[in-house]
C-alpha positions as CSV (number, residue, x, y, z in Angstrom):
1,M,89.7,37.6,-38.6
2,E,92.4,37.0,-41.3
3,R,93.1,33.6,-39.8
4,I,89.4,32.7,-39.9
5,D,89.3,33.7,-43.6
6,Q,92.3,31.4,-44.3
7,I,90.7,28.4,-42.5
8,V,87.4,28.9,-44.5
9,K,89.3,29.2,-47.8
10,K,91.2,26.0,-47.0
11,H,88.0,24.0,-46.5
12,Q,85.7,25.8,-48.9
13,Q,86.0,23.1,-51.7
14,T,84.9,20.4,-49.3
15,I,81.4,19.1,-49.9
16,S,80.3,19.9,-46.4
17,P,82.9,22.4,-45.0
18,T,81.1,23.5,-41.9
19,I,82.3,20.9,-39.4
20,P,86.0,20.8,-40.6
21,I,86.1,24.7,-40.5
22,L,84.7,24.7,-37.0
23,Q,87.0,21.9,-35.9
24,E,90.0,23.8,-37.1
25,I,88.9,27.0,-35.4
26,Q,88.4,25.1,-32.2
27,A,91.8,23.4,-32.5
28,I,93.6,26.8,-33.0
29,Y,91.7,29.0,-30.5
30,G,90.4,26.4,-28.0
31,Y,86.8,27.5,-28.6
32,V,84.5,29.0,-31.3
33,A,83.9,32.6,-30.4
34,P,80.5,34.1,-31.6
35,E,82.3,36.6,-33.8
36,F,84.0,33.7,-35.6
37,L,80.6,32.2,-36.3
38,V,79.4,35.4,-37.8
39,R,82.5,35.6,-40.1
40,V,82.2,31.9,-41.1
41,A,78.5,32.4,-41.9
42,E,79.3,35.3,-44.1
43,L,82.1,33.5,-45.9
44,I,80.3,30.2,-46.6
45,D,76.9,31.7,-47.0
46,V,75.2,29.6,-44.3
47,P,72.7,31.1,-41.9
48,L,74.3,32.0,-38.5
49,S,71.5,30.0,-36.8
50,T,72.6,26.9,-38.7
51,L,76.2,27.3,-37.5
52,Y,75.0,28.0,-34.0
53,G,73.0,24.8,-34.1
54,V,76.0,22.8,-35.2
55,V,78.2,24.3,-32.4
56,T,75.6,23.7,-29.7
57,F,74.7,20.2,-30.9
58,Y,78.2,18.7,-30.9
59,T,79.8,18.5,-27.5
60,Q,83.3,18.8,-29.1
61,F,82.6,22.5,-29.7
62,R,82.8,25.3,-27.0
63,L,81.5,28.8,-27.3
64,E,83.7,30.0,-24.4
65,P,87.3,29.3,-23.6
66,L,88.2,26.7,-21.0
67,G,89.2,27.8,-17.5
68,K,92.7,27.5,-16.3
69,N,91.5,24.4,-14.4
70,H,89.2,22.2,-16.4
71,I,87.1,19.7,-14.5
72,Q,84.9,17.1,-16.0
73,V,82.6,15.1,-13.7
74,C,81.4,11.8,-15.1
75,H,77.7,11.2,-15.1
76,G,77.7,7.7,-16.6
77,T,75.4,5.1,-15.0
78,A,77.9,3.9,-12.4
79,C,79.0,7.4,-11.4
80,H,75.4,8.6,-11.3
81,L,74.4,5.8,-9.0
82,R,77.4,6.4,-6.7
83,G,76.9,10.1,-6.1
84,A,78.1,12.1,-9.2
85,D,75.5,14.8,-8.7
86,Q,76.8,15.5,-5.2
87,V,80.4,15.6,-6.4
88,F,79.4,17.9,-9.3
89,H,77.5,20.3,-7.1
90,A,80.4,20.4,-4.6
91,I,82.9,21.2,-7.3
92,E,80.6,23.7,-9.0
93,Y,80.0,25.5,-5.7
94,E,83.6,25.5,-4.6
95,S,84.9,26.6,-8.0
96,Q,82.9,29.8,-8.1
97,T,85.8,32.3,-8.2
98,S,87.2,34.8,-10.6
99,A,86.3,34.3,-14.3
100,G,88.6,32.0,-16.2
101,E,90.0,30.1,-13.3
102,F,87.7,27.1,-13.5
103,S,85.5,25.4,-16.1
104,V,83.3,22.6,-14.8
105,E,81.2,20.3,-17.0
106,K,79.2,17.1,-16.8
107,V,80.3,14.4,-19.2
108,A,78.6,11.2,-20.2
109,C,81.4,8.7,-19.3
110,L,85.1,8.8,-18.5
111,G,85.5,5.0,-18.8
112,C,86.6,4.5,-15.2
113,C,83.4,2.9,-13.9
114,S,85.2,0.8,-11.2
115,L,86.4,4.1,-9.7
116,A,82.9,5.7,-9.6
117,P,82.3,8.5,-9.0
118,V,85.0,10.0,-11.1
119,A,86.3,13.4,-12.1
120,N,88.9,14.4,-14.7
121,V,90.8,17.4,-13.3
122,N,93.3,18.9,-15.8
123,G,93.8,15.5,-17.4
124,K,94.2,13.5,-14.2
125,I,91.5,11.0,-13.1
126,H,90.3,11.2,-9.5
127,G,88.2,8.3,-8.4
128,N,85.9,7.2,-5.6
129,L,85.2,10.8,-4.9
130,T,82.9,12.1,-2.2
131,A,81.5,15.6,-2.1
132,D,83.9,16.5,0.7
133,Q,87.0,15.2,-1.2
134,A,85.8,17.1,-4.3
135,R,85.6,20.4,-2.3
136,K,89.2,19.7,-1.0
137,L,90.4,19.0,-4.5
138,V,89.2,22.4,-5.7
139,K,90.5,24.2,-2.7
140,K,93.9,22.7,-3.4
141,L,93.8,24.0,-7.0
142,K,93.0,27.5,-5.7
143,S,96.1,27.6,-3.5
């Protein structure tokens, strides 16, 4: 918690320190753990419910660490129309393994509409995916 205290002290003179504090915690730890929220709430005298509201409102914040393999499935208009739901469900089903191995999330747009449906797997874009290809991709990551 000493590191959390240092982050808060650094940003405390800012007019609205909440988001910069949470951003720095996220940058250092990769997520904002509930116990960090409790400590920040105490230090800046903001209700815990307010901090929780901020963390759950903005998609940049996470309450849990990412898995070893991070998969984002685009659900923008083009991807949605070309089967993103089936791709997402195939990935979600296939990735149900030991905790911490996979994190799977829907995202609004990955900016690769001509390749729809698209998934970003550990920073690499995979386009024109079918549910079957998505399952194979996850199986390959498991091996």
